C-alpha positions as CSV (number, residue, x, y, z in Angstrom):
1,M,-23.9,123.2,129.7
2,S,-25.4,122.7,126.3
3,L,-28.4,124.6,124.9
4,K,-30.5,121.5,125.2
5,K,-30.3,121.8,128.9
6,W,-31.1,125.5,129.0
7,T,-34.3,126.1,130.9
8,L,-36.5,129.0,131.7
9,Q,-35.0,129.2,135.1
10,H,-31.6,129.8,133.6
11,T,-33.1,132.7,131.6
12,Y,-34.7,134.2,134.8
13,G,-31.4,134.0,136.6
14,A,-29.5,135.6,133.7
15,M,-32.1,138.4,133.5
16,I,-31.8,139.0,137.2
17,G,-28.0,139.0,136.9
18,I,-28.1,141.6,134.1
19,L,-30.9,143.9,135.4
20,T,-29.8,144.1,139.1
21,P,-26.5,145.9,138.4
22,I,-28.2,148.2,135.9
23,A,-30.8,149.1,138.6
24,I,-28.2,149.4,141.4
25,F,-25.6,151.6,139.8
26,P,-27.7,154.9,140.2
27,L,-28.2,153.9,143.8
28,V,-24.5,153.5,144.3
29,L,-23.9,156.9,142.8
30,V,-26.6,158.4,145.1
31,F,-24.9,156.7,148.1
32,L,-21.5,158.0,147.1
33,A,-22.8,161.5,146.6
34,W,-24.3,161.4,150.0
35,M,-21.2,159.9,151.7
36,Q,-18.7,162.3,150.0
37,D,-21.0,165.4,150.2
38,Y,-21.1,165.8,146.4
39,Y,-23.9,166.6,144.1
40,F,-25.4,163.7,142.3
41,E,-25.1,165.6,139.0
42,F,-21.3,165.9,139.5
43,L,-20.8,162.2,140.1
44,W,-23.1,161.4,137.1
45,A,-21.0,163.6,134.9
46,K,-17.9,161.9,136.3
47,F,-19.4,158.5,135.6
48,N,-20.2,159.4,132.0
49,S,-16.8,160.9,131.2
50,N,-14.3,159.0,133.3
51,N,-13.7,155.4,132.1
52,P,-11.9,154.1,135.2
53,Y,-14.7,155.5,137.4
54,Q,-17.3,153.7,135.2
55,I,-15.5,150.4,135.8
56,K,-15.4,151.0,139.6
57,I,-19.1,151.8,139.9
58,L,-20.1,149.0,137.6
59,T,-18.0,146.5,139.6
60,I,-19.6,147.6,142.8
61,S,-23.0,147.2,141.2
62,I,-22.2,143.7,140.0
63,I,-21.4,142.8,143.6
64,A,-25.1,143.2,144.3
65,N,-25.7,140.0,142.4
66,L,-24.2,138.1,145.4
67,F,-27.4,138.7,147.3
68,W,-29.4,136.8,144.6
69,F,-26.7,134.2,144.3
70,Y,-26.9,133.2,147.9
71,F,-30.6,133.7,148.0
72,F,-31.2,131.1,145.3
73,L,-28.3,128.9,146.4
74,N,-29.8,128.5,149.9
75,R,-33.1,127.5,148.3
76,K,-31.3,125.0,146.1
77,K,-32.4,126.6,142.8
78,Y,-29.2,125.9,141.0
79,D,-30.5,126.8,137.5
80,H,-31.2,130.3,138.8
81,V,-27.8,130.4,140.3
82,R,-26.1,129.5,137.0
83,G,-28.1,132.1,135.2
84,I,-27.0,134.8,137.7
85,I,-23.4,133.8,137.2
86,I,-23.9,134.0,133.4
87,G,-25.6,137.4,133.8
88,S,-22.7,138.7,135.9
89,I,-20.2,137.4,133.3
90,A,-22.1,139.2,130.6
91,F,-20.7,142.5,131.8
92,A,-17.1,141.3,131.3
93,P,-16.9,142.4,127.6
94,Y,-18.0,145.9,128.4
95,V,-15.6,146.2,131.3
96,L,-12.7,145.0,129.1
97,Y,-13.8,147.4,126.3
98,V,-13.8,150.4,128.7
99,K,-10.6,149.3,130.3
100,F,-8.5,148.9,127.2
101,F,-10.1,151.2,124.6
């Protein structure tokens, strides 16, 4: 896809793909705290200090993009779908950085 074919719908999809995991990861921590009977503050400190734990929570949060992916795919809004894929892939450099450094 060249930049000449980049549309506003691609941008909307990319923003949805980036903002959804950022909004979901605190909810994932709250859910895990509730399920494992921990305090949220304990899991938040673990998330901030433990790199492998960051990757796990972030990966679970990125899975939330599947909802948007199928939502727009069923409505045949393929530009939004491509943007969501790009937004999900945008987290790859951070995950690789945390994993190896």
